[in-house]
Each structure stands twice: as C-alpha cells, then as structure tokens.
C-alpha positions as CSV (number, residue, x, y, z in Angstrom):
1,M,-106.9,-46.6,-3.1
2,T,-109.8,-45.1,-1.1
3,G,-107.9,-43.0,1.2
4,S,-108.2,-45.4,4.1
5,T,-105.2,-46.1,6.4
6,A,-103.9,-49.4,7.6
7,P,-105.4,-50.6,10.9
8,V,-103.4,-49.7,14.0
9,A,-102.0,-52.7,15.8
10,V,-102.8,-52.8,19.5
11,P,-99.6,-53.7,21.4
12,T,-99.8,-56.6,23.9
13,A,-98.6,-54.3,26.6
14,A,-101.9,-52.3,26.4
15,I,-103.9,-55.3,27.6
16,T,-103.7,-56.8,31.1
17,G,-105.3,-59.7,33.0
18,S,-105.0,-63.4,33.5
19,T,-108.6,-64.5,33.3
20,A,-111.0,-64.1,30.4
21,R,-113.1,-61.7,32.4
22,A,-110.1,-59.5,33.3
23,I,-108.7,-59.5,29.8
24,A,-112.1,-58.4,28.4
25,C,-112.5,-55.7,31.1
26,S,-109.0,-54.4,30.2
27,I,-109.8,-54.1,26.5
28,E,-113.2,-52.5,27.3
29,A,-111.5,-50.0,29.6
30,G,-109.1,-49.1,26.8
31,I,-111.9,-48.5,24.4
32,V,-113.7,-46.2,27.0
33,R,-110.5,-44.2,27.6
34,G,-109.9,-43.8,23.9
35,A,-106.6,-45.7,24.2
36,L,-107.8,-48.4,21.9
37,S,-109.2,-46.8,18.8
38,P,-112.1,-48.1,16.6
39,G,-110.7,-50.3,13.8
40,S,-107.4,-51.1,15.5
41,T,-106.3,-54.7,15.4
42,L,-105.9,-56.7,18.6
43,P,-103.0,-59.1,19.1
44,T,-103.4,-62.6,17.9
45,V,-104.8,-65.1,20.4
46,R,-101.4,-66.8,20.8
47,A,-99.4,-63.6,21.0
48,L,-101.6,-62.2,23.7
49,A,-101.7,-65.5,25.6
50,S,-97.9,-65.7,25.6
51,A,-97.5,-62.1,26.7
52,L,-100.0,-62.5,29.6
53,G,-98.9,-65.9,30.6
54,T,-102.3,-67.5,30.1
55,S,-103.8,-70.0,27.7
56,P,-105.0,-69.3,24.2
57,A,-108.4,-70.6,25.3
58,T,-108.7,-67.9,27.9
59,V,-107.9,-65.2,25.4
60,S,-110.3,-66.7,22.9
61,S,-113.0,-66.6,25.5
62,A,-112.3,-62.9,26.2
63,Y,-112.5,-62.0,22.5
64,R,-115.7,-64.0,22.1
65,T,-117.3,-62.2,25.0
66,L,-116.3,-58.8,23.6
67,G,-117.6,-59.9,20.2
68,I,-121.0,-60.8,21.7
69,R,-121.2,-57.4,23.3
70,G,-120.4,-55.6,20.0
71,L,-117.0,-54.3,21.1
72,V,-114.8,-56.3,18.7
73,I,-115.2,-57.9,15.3
74,A,-113.6,-61.2,14.3
75,A,-112.3,-60.8,10.7
76,G,-111.0,-64.3,10.0
77,R,-107.4,-64.2,8.7
78,R,-107.3,-60.4,9.3
79,G,-107.6,-61.0,13.0
80,T,-109.8,-59.4,15.6
81,R,-110.3,-55.7,15.6
82,I,-112.1,-53.1,17.7
83,A,-115.5,-52.4,16.1
84,P,-115.8,-49.2,14.0
85,R,-118.4,-48.0,16.4
86,P,-118.2,-50.1,19.6
87,A,-121.4,-50.6,21.5
88,I,-120.1,-48.5,24.4
89,R,-119.7,-44.7,24.9
90,A,-116.0,-43.9,24.6
91,Q,-114.3,-40.8,25.9
92,S,-112.4,-38.6,23.5
93,T,-110.2,-35.6,23.9
94,E,-109.5,-35.3,20.1
95,P,-111.3,-32.6,18.1
96,R,-113.7,-33.8,15.4
97,A,-112.0,-34.3,12.0
98,D,-113.1,-32.0,9.2
99,G,-115.8,-33.6,7.2
100,A,-117.1,-35.6,10.2
101,P,-120.8,-35.2,11.2
102,G,-121.1,-32.0,13.2
103,A,-118.4,-30.1,11.3
104,T,-118.6,-26.4,12.2
105,G,-117.0,-23.1,11.4
106,S,-117.2,-21.8,7.8
107,Q,-118.0,-25.2,6.3
108,R,-121.4,-26.2,5.0
109,D,-122.2,-29.5,6.7
110,L,-123.6,-31.9,4.1
111,T,-122.8,-35.0,6.2
112,I,-126.0,-35.3,8.2
113,G,-129.1,-36.4,6.4
114,L,-131.6,-34.8,8.7
115,A,-134.7,-33.0,7.4
116,D,-134.6,-29.3,6.4
117,P,-136.0,-27.5,9.5
118,Q,-137.7,-25.1,7.1
119,L,-139.9,-27.9,5.8
120,L,-141.0,-29.2,9.2
121,P,-144.1,-28.1,11.1
122,A,-143.9,-25.8,14.1
123,L,-143.9,-27.8,17.3
124,G,-144.9,-25.0,19.6
125,P,-148.7,-25.1,19.2
126,A,-148.9,-28.9,19.4
127,L,-146.7,-29.1,22.5
128,A,-148.7,-26.4,24.2
129,H,-151.9,-28.2,23.5
130,V,-150.6,-31.6,24.7
131,A,-149.0,-30.1,27.8
132,G,-152.4,-28.9,29.0
133,V,-154.0,-32.4,28.9
134,A,-152.0,-34.9,31.0
135,P,-152.7,-38.5,30.3
136,A,-154.5,-40.5,33.0
137,A,-152.5,-43.2,34.9
138,A,-154.4,-46.0,33.2
139,E,-153.6,-44.6,29.8
140,L,-149.9,-44.7,30.5
141,L,-150.0,-48.5,30.6
142,V,-151.2,-48.7,27.0
143,G,-148.3,-49.0,24.6
144,A,-149.6,-47.0,21.6
145,D,-151.7,-43.9,21.9
146,P,-155.1,-44.8,20.3
147,S,-155.2,-41.9,17.9
148,L,-151.6,-42.5,16.8
149,R,-152.3,-46.2,16.5
150,Q,-155.3,-45.6,14.2
151,F,-153.2,-43.2,12.1
152,A,-150.6,-45.9,11.7
153,L,-153.2,-48.6,10.7
154,D,-154.7,-46.3,8.1
155,W,-151.4,-45.2,6.8
156,F,-150.1,-48.7,6.3
157,A,-153.4,-49.9,4.9
158,A,-153.3,-47.1,2.3
159,D,-150.0,-48.6,1.1
160,G,-151.4,-52.1,0.9
161,V,-150.0,-53.3,4.2
162,Q,-152.8,-55.3,5.8
163,T,-152.3,-55.8,9.5
164,S,-154.0,-55.2,12.8
165,S,-150.7,-55.2,14.7
166,V,-148.7,-52.0,15.1
167,A,-146.4,-50.8,17.9
168,V,-144.7,-47.5,18.7
169,T,-140.9,-47.4,19.4
170,A,-138.4,-44.7,20.2
171,G,-137.2,-44.2,16.7
172,A,-136.4,-46.5,13.7
173,L,-133.2,-48.0,15.2
174,D,-135.0,-48.8,18.5
175,G,-137.7,-50.5,16.5
176,L,-135.1,-52.4,14.4
177,E,-133.3,-53.6,17.5
178,R,-136.4,-54.8,19.2
179,V,-137.6,-56.7,16.2
180,L,-134.3,-58.4,15.7
181,A,-133.9,-59.2,19.4
182,A,-137.5,-60.7,19.4
183,H,-136.5,-63.4,16.9
184,L,-132.7,-63.8,16.5
185,R,-129.9,-65.2,18.6
186,V,-126.2,-64.5,18.8
187,G,-124.4,-65.8,15.6
188,D,-127.5,-65.6,13.3
189,R,-126.8,-64.3,9.8
190,V,-128.6,-61.1,8.7
191,L,-128.6,-59.9,5.1
192,I,-128.1,-56.2,4.7
193,E,-127.5,-53.8,1.8
194,D,-124.1,-52.9,0.5
195,P,-123.5,-50.0,0.8
196,A,-125.7,-49.5,3.9
197,Y,-126.3,-47.1,6.7
198,P,-123.4,-47.7,9.2
199,P,-125.5,-47.8,12.4
200,I,-127.4,-50.8,11.1
201,R,-124.2,-52.8,10.8
202,D,-123.1,-51.5,14.2
203,L,-126.4,-52.6,15.7
204,L,-126.0,-56.1,14.3
205,A,-122.5,-56.3,15.8
206,A,-123.8,-55.1,19.1
207,L,-126.4,-57.9,19.1
208,G,-123.8,-60.5,18.2
209,L,-125.4,-61.0,14.7
210,L,-123.4,-61.5,11.5
211,A,-124.0,-59.0,8.8
212,I,-124.0,-60.4,5.2
213,P,-123.7,-57.7,2.6
214,V,-125.8,-57.8,-0.5
215,P,-125.2,-55.4,-3.4
216,V,-127.8,-52.7,-4.3
217,D,-128.3,-50.8,-7.6
218,R,-130.6,-47.9,-8.1
219,H,-133.7,-50.1,-7.7
220,G,-132.6,-51.7,-4.4
221,L,-131.2,-55.2,-3.7
222,V,-129.9,-56.9,-6.7
223,P,-132.0,-60.1,-7.2
224,R,-129.2,-62.4,-8.4
225,A,-127.0,-61.4,-5.5
226,L,-129.8,-61.8,-3.0
227,A,-130.6,-65.3,-4.4
228,Q,-127.0,-66.3,-3.8
229,A,-127.0,-65.0,-0.3
230,L,-130.2,-66.7,0.5
231,A,-128.8,-70.0,-0.8
232,R,-126.0,-69.7,1.8
233,G,-128.5,-69.4,4.6
234,A,-129.8,-66.4,6.7
235,S,-132.2,-65.7,9.5
236,A,-133.2,-62.2,8.6
237,L,-133.1,-59.5,5.9
238,V,-133.0,-55.8,6.6
239,H,-133.4,-53.4,3.7
240,V,-134.7,-49.9,2.8
241,P,-137.5,-49.8,0.2
242,R,-137.0,-46.2,-0.7
243,G,-134.7,-43.3,0.1
244,Q,-131.9,-45.9,0.7
245,N,-129.0,-44.4,2.7
246,P,-126.5,-43.7,1.1
247,T,-127.4,-44.4,-2.5
248,G,-131.0,-43.1,-2.7
249,A,-132.1,-46.4,-4.2
250,A,-135.9,-47.1,-4.4
251,L,-137.8,-50.3,-5.2
252,D,-140.1,-50.1,-8.2
253,S,-143.0,-52.5,-8.8
254,E,-140.9,-54.8,-11.0
255,R,-138.0,-55.1,-8.5
256,A,-140.4,-55.5,-5.5
257,N,-142.1,-58.4,-7.3
258,A,-138.8,-60.0,-8.2
259,L,-137.6,-59.8,-4.5
260,R,-141.0,-61.2,-3.3
261,S,-140.6,-64.2,-5.6
262,L,-137.1,-64.9,-4.3
263,L,-138.2,-64.6,-0.7
264,E,-141.1,-67.0,-1.1
265,A,-138.5,-69.8,-1.1
266,D,-137.6,-69.0,2.5
267,P,-140.9,-68.5,4.3
268,D,-139.3,-68.5,7.8
269,L,-136.9,-65.6,7.0
270,L,-137.6,-62.5,9.0
271,V,-137.9,-59.6,6.6
272,I,-137.6,-56.0,8.0
273,E,-138.2,-52.9,5.8
274,D,-136.9,-49.6,7.2
275,D,-139.1,-47.0,5.4
276,H,-137.4,-44.2,7.4
277,V,-138.0,-41.4,4.7
278,S,-141.5,-42.6,3.8
279,L,-143.7,-39.7,2.7
280,V,-140.9,-37.3,1.7
281,A,-138.8,-39.9,-0.2
282,G,-140.2,-38.6,-3.5
283,T,-141.2,-42.1,-4.8
284,P,-144.2,-44.5,-4.1
285,F,-143.9,-47.2,-1.5
286,H,-143.2,-50.7,-2.9
287,S,-142.7,-53.6,-0.6
288,A,-140.9,-56.9,-1.0
289,I,-143.0,-58.4,1.8
290,A,-145.8,-60.7,0.6
291,P,-149.1,-60.7,2.5
292,A,-148.6,-64.3,3.5
293,R,-145.1,-63.9,5.0
294,R,-144.9,-65.3,8.5
295,R,-142.4,-63.0,10.2
296,W,-142.1,-59.4,9.0
297,A,-142.0,-55.8,10.1
298,I,-142.1,-52.4,8.4
299,I,-140.7,-49.5,10.3
300,R,-141.6,-45.8,9.7
301,A,-139.9,-43.1,11.7
302,L,-141.4,-39.7,12.1
303,S,-138.2,-37.7,12.4
304,K,-138.1,-36.8,8.7
305,L,-141.7,-35.7,8.7
306,L,-142.1,-33.9,12.0
307,H,-138.8,-33.3,13.9
308,P,-135.5,-35.1,14.3
309,D,-135.9,-34.9,18.1
310,L,-139.4,-36.5,18.1
311,R,-138.1,-40.0,18.6
312,I,-141.0,-42.0,17.4
313,A,-141.4,-44.8,14.9
314,L,-144.5,-46.7,13.9
315,V,-143.9,-50.5,13.4
316,A,-146.3,-52.7,11.5
317,G,-145.8,-56.5,11.6
318,D,-147.2,-59.9,12.0
319,V,-149.1,-60.6,15.3
320,T,-146.2,-62.6,16.8
321,T,-143.5,-60.0,16.0
322,I,-145.4,-57.1,17.4
323,A,-146.5,-59.1,20.5
324,R,-142.9,-60.0,21.2
325,L,-141.7,-56.4,20.6
326,E,-144.3,-54.9,23.0
327,G,-143.6,-57.6,25.5
328,R,-139.9,-56.8,25.7
329,Q,-140.7,-53.1,25.6
330,A,-142.9,-53.6,28.7
331,L,-140.0,-55.0,30.6
332,G,-137.7,-52.0,29.9
333,P,-139.0,-48.5,29.2
334,R,-142.6,-49.8,29.3
335,W,-143.9,-47.3,26.8
336,V,-142.8,-44.4,24.6
337,S,-143.8,-41.0,26.2
338,H,-147.5,-40.4,25.6
339,L,-146.8,-36.7,25.6
340,L,-144.6,-37.3,22.5
341,Q,-147.1,-39.7,21.0
342,R,-150.0,-37.2,21.4
343,T,-147.8,-34.4,20.0
344,A,-147.1,-36.6,16.9
345,A,-150.7,-37.6,16.5
346,L,-151.8,-34.0,16.6
347,L,-149.3,-33.0,14.0
348,L,-150.1,-35.9,11.8
349,S,-153.8,-35.1,11.9
350,D,-153.4,-31.5,11.0
351,R,-155.0,-30.5,7.7
352,S,-151.7,-29.1,6.4
353,F,-149.7,-32.3,7.0
354,A,-150.2,-33.9,3.6
355,D,-149.5,-30.7,1.7
356,R,-146.4,-30.1,3.9
357,C,-145.0,-33.6,3.1
358,A,-145.7,-33.1,-0.6
359,L,-143.9,-29.8,-0.6
360,A,-140.9,-31.4,1.2
361,A,-140.8,-34.3,-1.2
362,R,-140.8,-31.9,-4.2
363,T,-138.1,-29.7,-2.7
364,Y,-135.8,-32.7,-1.9
365,D,-136.4,-34.0,-5.4
366,Q,-135.4,-30.7,-6.9
367,R,-132.2,-30.6,-4.8
368,R,-131.3,-34.1,-5.8
369,R,-131.9,-33.4,-9.4
370,A,-129.9,-30.2,-9.3
371,L,-126.8,-31.9,-7.9
372,I,-127.1,-35.0,-10.1
373,G,-127.6,-32.8,-13.2
374,A,-124.7,-30.6,-12.3
375,L,-122.5,-33.6,-11.9
376,R,-123.7,-35.2,-15.2
377,E,-122.8,-32.0,-17.1
378,R,-119.2,-32.7,-16.0
379,G,-119.4,-36.3,-17.0
380,I,-119.7,-37.6,-13.4
381,E,-122.1,-40.4,-12.6
382,S,-124.1,-40.2,-9.5
383,Y,-127.2,-41.7,-7.9
384,G,-130.1,-40.4,-5.9
385,D,-133.6,-41.4,-7.1
386,S,-135.2,-40.8,-3.7
387,G,-134.5,-39.6,-0.2
388,L,-132.1,-37.1,1.2
389,N,-128.7,-38.2,-0.2
390,V,-126.8,-38.4,-3.4
391,W,-124.1,-41.1,-3.9
392,V,-121.2,-40.3,-6.1
393,P,-118.9,-43.2,-7.2
394,V,-115.3,-42.0,-7.1
395,S,-111.9,-43.7,-7.6
396,E,-110.3,-42.1,-4.5
397,E,-112.6,-41.0,-1.6
398,A,-110.0,-39.0,0.4
399,T,-109.0,-36.8,-2.5
400,V,-112.6,-35.8,-3.3
401,V,-113.6,-35.4,0.3
402,G,-110.5,-33.2,0.9
403,G,-111.2,-31.1,-2.2
404,L,-114.7,-30.4,-1.1
405,R,-113.5,-29.6,2.4
406,E,-111.1,-27.0,0.9
407,A,-114.1,-25.6,-1.0
408,G,-116.1,-25.3,2.2
409,F,-118.3,-28.4,2.0
410,A,-118.2,-31.3,4.5
411,V,-119.3,-34.6,3.0
412,L,-118.8,-38.2,4.0
413,A,-116.4,-40.7,2.5
414,G,-118.1,-43.9,1.6
415,E,-115.7,-46.2,3.4
416,R,-118.0,-46.4,6.5
417,F,-121.0,-47.4,4.4
418,R,-119.3,-50.1,2.2
419,A,-118.4,-53.7,2.7
420,A,-117.5,-55.0,-0.7
421,S,-119.0,-52.3,-3.0
422,P,-116.8,-49.8,-4.9
423,P,-115.7,-46.5,-3.3
424,G,-117.9,-43.3,-3.4
425,I,-118.9,-40.3,-1.3
426,R,-122.3,-39.4,0.2
427,I,-123.6,-35.9,-0.1
428,S,-126.7,-35.0,1.9
429,I,-128.9,-32.6,-0.1
430,S,-131.6,-31.9,2.5
431,T,-130.4,-28.3,3.1
432,L,-128.7,-27.7,-0.3
433,R,-128.9,-24.0,-1.3
434,D,-129.3,-22.5,-4.7
435,G,-126.1,-22.4,-6.7
436,E,-124.3,-24.9,-4.4
437,A,-124.9,-27.9,-6.7
438,E,-122.8,-26.3,-9.5
439,L,-120.0,-25.4,-7.1
440,I,-119.9,-28.9,-5.6
441,A,-119.9,-30.6,-9.0
442,A,-117.1,-28.3,-10.2
443,T,-115.1,-29.2,-7.1
444,V,-115.6,-32.9,-7.5
445,S,-114.6,-32.7,-11.1
446,D,-111.5,-30.8,-10.2
447,A,-110.6,-33.3,-7.4
448,L,-111.1,-36.3,-9.7
449,S,-108.7,-34.8,-12.3
450,R,-105.9,-34.3,-9.7
451,P,-103.2,-36.8,-8.9
452,H,-104.1,-38.7,-5.8
453,E,-103.4,-36.5,-2.7
454,R,-103.4,-37.4,0.9
455,Y,-105.6,-35.3,3.3
C-alpha cells in the first residue's frame, strides 16, 4: 500500500452532449469547475454513448480530442481518466491539503525545492541599474541579449559542450516545451526518468506525447532499462544529468559514457538534458550527449542561481533545434524580456557570482548529508547525491507523510513522481535548519515502525 485511494468514477450524468465537440466541452467545463477531479475515471466509451444516445465513435472522438489537449489520459484496460494535472486552469474552493506545496501555519514546508533565499544575490542593485538603461527598439527584436548569449556560450564550452547555437527561454519548462514541439508530433514516444519531476510528465500529456518511464538509480538512467526502452522505439529522451528531482541522482563519467554508447545506436533520437540545478548541484556536469548527435538540447535555468522569479533559461543545442525554437518563439512572445535578460547578465558577470554558487553548493551538500546521515543512523536508506532533494524509499507513503505532518514538517508523497518505481517520499533540503535532520529522521523511523495508518 502507498496510501493512494481508488480513482473516483465519473457518473455518466455529469457529462452532456450529442456531438464529439459538445461532449468534450462538457468534460472540459467539469474540470474547470472542479466537478471532475484529477485522476477520476471517465465512463467507458460504450456506457457514455448509451447514456447520451450517441455512437461509441462520437465518444471516442471526444476522448481523443481531450487526450490531445492534455486533459485526459487513456490508460488501456484501466479506462480513460482525467489527467493528474490537466492542461487547463481549474477553479477550486477546497483548502490545500496538509503536506501540499504551499502548506502554511506552523508547518515547515519542505515540499518546494526552491533555492534558499539567503544564498541568492540581492536583485535590487542590478534591477536599479538595468531600469535606467532602456533597450533600443532594434535591440528588442534580437532574441538573446548579446552579453547573456556570450555568457551562455562560455559556460557551455567550459563544460565541453561545443555549439554556436544558444537561445533564451522563459524558464526550463518553457525551453523543454519549445524543443519538444519543434521536433515531435502527437503520439510520439518520449523516454523519461522514473521517478520523475511531475510537470515533465504533465507537459508531455499536454502535448499529446506518450511518456515511457525508464528506471533511475543514484547515477541516473539505468543502462539496461534504457536499452530495452530504446529497442521498443522512441522519438525523444528527456533526463536530468545531475540534481535529479526527486532522487538527487547524478551522472558520473562512467554512466555518461555508457549512456552515450547506447544512444549511438539511435542517431535520430532527440536527446534533451534538463540541467536545472547546474552550478549548485554539488557535482560536476557529465553529459550523455555525444558531440556528433544530430538533434539535442541542454537546458540550464537560472532560478536556482539567481532568483525563482527570474524566469530565464539558457538553451544550447544543434543549429536546427535552436533555429526552430527561436522561430516558434518569434511567432508568440517574440522574445524574453530584455530587462530580465540584462538583469541576469549583470548578476552572472558579478565578481562574487562564482563564490556565491560555490557556497550554495557546499551548503546544500551539507544539508543533504546531514539528513541522509541522520536517516542512516536509524537504519533508513535514502538518496541524494546532488541537488535540493532527498528521496527516502518507504513501504507506505501516507503513514510517513502523515507522521511528519504531525511533527510539523510538510513533505511530498512519492506517488506523483512515480510510474512503476517503488514508493518513497521526497524531502526538499534547500532550507533545512540545524537540528531538523535528526528530528525528521526520528519521525520517519517512528512512522515506519507503526502499523499502517490512514491520514
């Protein structure tokens, strides 16, 4: 048991319409109102067709449309269900559950893996400087600010990434979405880590792409499992080279070389590396992307280095990928704010930037080690070689999450991260305080020794 509950069945009476469009609109409206909850199971095609007095083909068409839009997920024999995080903003009058991101009150929120504000640079001086120098109209039409672009080229080159093509996007997920959309089509198979950061799976669903989970261990994707997944066919691979969320896995040189060798057999596979923690991950950068790969991208967000609200990511890639990304970007937002880009460039060029990142990396490493060590003293296995999270395998997620909640700590159950991997909980250590590691470890130990309880 992991503490999950059985999916709620949506009654046929909750859906109306006689055409595929009307049925799809009815279900979408139910999601927006909060009447159809994420994860709930829709009626079978035949049952809904019978209730609405229409044909199964009409209902199938409605479900297919909703699937393409990322609102529902077809789960084979388990039926069709509302996506865990539908690609639409839903209304909700329900209070946030304890342990959910944003938990308040007396609880310490260890659910959100943002950077420690105390380890980030002050934005005030940079913003004041940039605000006094407005970019010229002609400069606005250029995608990447020249100074930021040069920083990106030098940064990637220092890590052995040789390219003359870089782009600036509004954060890591924006970059990921644009790279995927530049190459893939609805129904394409994309290999992702298991467990994985939930928004990546949600984004794939919203794009109509099929997520294929591949297990990870402490060194990243497991080569044998990746080989098996590649043999079944895929159009793209998305993985995190270090600071993997939620497990903290990080590639070493041996694993990176092993993955490169496997990927050589599929030269047309699009490979995307989400290096979102980068300089504060606490481990060197190793890439599974060989220099000769045809289609690839490496994405580095600046939110963990500068500020979570500085929505900028630097994307390196092959010439075609970056050209397609910037082409699509030019048809929508056109560019990422040059005021933000210049602010980022100013902060990145500051003489204290490297030292600040090094201090942050050491601090996060100490906090990870403190928690992992405290858990180990109680005979509890955990993982977190890099990044801002520690993953704790447990037999029953709800019991441990509930026990920590009673002790005043909000953490995340692993259910949202997992596809086929065993249960666990994720504890974000970015703001962990002195003494909290021991209290958390004692609480986890106590919860694991209890009979299973429902929370």
